[in-house]
N, C-alpha and C positions, 0 to 999 in steps of 0.2 A: 203131865201130861193129858192133851187135849185127844179125846179122840172122834172121827167122822166115819159113821155108818149110815151105810148104803143099799136099803133094802131092794132089791130084787132091781137093779141098774139094768137098763138096754144097750144104750149107747155105749161104745167103746172109748170115743174121743172123749165124751164126759166123765166117763171113771177115769182116762189116763189126764186130764187137766185136772182130776181132784189130786190125784196121784202125787203129780208135781206139785200144786197146792202143800200138800200134806207133807212133802219131803222138805220142801221151804219152811217151813213152820213145826217142825218135830213133832208132826202130830199124825198117831197111829191111823191107818182106817182099815176098818171090817166092812166086809162084802158080805152080804146074805143073797145066798142061792133062792130062787134060780137070778144066774145070769145072762141077760142077754147078747153073750158074746163068751170064748175065750180068754182068759188068761195073756196067751200067744198071740192074740189077733194082732196084723199088720198095728190096726189103727189107734189101739189101746199105748199098744210101745212108743207109735211116731206122740202122740198129743203128749207120752211121761215124759218125750227125749230121751236122754242120756242118764234121767235122774231114776226111774222105777227100781233099777237093783237096790237104790238107798231105801226103798218105801220099807215100812212096817208095818205087812201087809196081812190080816185073817181072813179066812174065808169062811163060813157058816152053812150047813145044810138046810137053814129055815130060822125062821125069826124065836120059834122056842129054842133050838140049839144055842143063837148068841145069847137068849137070855139065860140059858143053864149052863154056859161056859164065863159068863159075865155076872155072877149073881150081885146084889145092890147096885148095879150100875145106876148112875146118875142120870137120866136120859130125857137131853130134851130135843120135840119132835117139831121139822121145819114142814110150815105148812099152810097155806092160804086160807083155813078153817080156823086156826088158831084163836084165842081171846086176847095175848098180850105179846105186843111188839120184841121185836128180840131185842130191843137195847133193854128193854128190863130183866131180862132174866140175869140172874148171877155169875152164872158159867163156872163154878167150883172148878179145883183142879182135879184132873181126869174124869170128866163128865163127858158123856156122851152125845153130839148132836149127828140126827136121823134124819135121814132124807128118804123121803117113798120114790118110786119108779117116775122117770120122765110121762112117762102115756098117764098115770093115774095117779102119783102123790101114795101118799101112807094112806093103809086102809083104814074107815073111820071105827070096824074094832078096836084097832089100837089106839088110836086117838084117843077115844074116852076113856081110854085106861091111863093116860096122860094128860090131861085135860086141862092140869093146875103147869104142866111144864110143856107147852103146846103155844110155841111162837109162829110169828107171820113178819113179812119184811111186808111194807106199807109198797102200794103200787096201784096206780090211774086201775078201776074200776072196769073197764074194759078188757081189760087183760087177763088171759088166767091163771097162766107162772110166770117166772122167770127163768131160763135157761138154767138145771143144776148144775152145772161148775160155778157160775157167777152165784147161787144160791148159798152154794157151801163157803165161797170164799168169802162173801159178807159175813154169814156167823160165825166163820175160823177167826178172823180178824174182829171182831168186836168181843168173842170169847177169850183173846188173846189181850185184846187191851183193859178187859177187865182184870184178866192176871198180871198188868203189869209189861206187858212182854217179855216175861221172864225167858233169860235164856238169849235172846235175840239179839242182833246187830241193828242197830236201831240208831247208827251214824252212819252216815254216806262219807264216802271223798272222793274228789275226782283223780283220775289217773295220770294227766300228764300237768296239769293247772292244779293252782290252790284257790281255793274259795275267798274271796276281796274282805271278806267281814269276820275271818277268822283270826 
């Protein structure tokens, strides 16, 4: 199973969207305090729609608490400061994709400890960063692609009509 870690998220709508992505992909969500919102906030629930009750979510007091409760976690840090492209990581089963605060990202004190597993999403140089929920979706689906989309529905079907070429 894949894991998404949000380090001190600030915007409830982003976390709600990420929660919905996690439910859709069978991914666990880990939230590290302080949170910039309450977990029962209306905007969080609205963005997560009716999927939030199905979310596998754990909340931690701080980064150290997360590390203590997930010993040996294979952590990939998403940062504009990373050396490696997100497409270059192997994304093992049960790995953790970590994302930082919307306003500041992951602190450099953490990044230097995970230099070999810090990845970046390419973008135009005049842009500081992508929206957090978009970044999570990009990395989650890349990790799932590496894992062959195991257990996911990969074929679609029409409801009223039939595809012509099937």
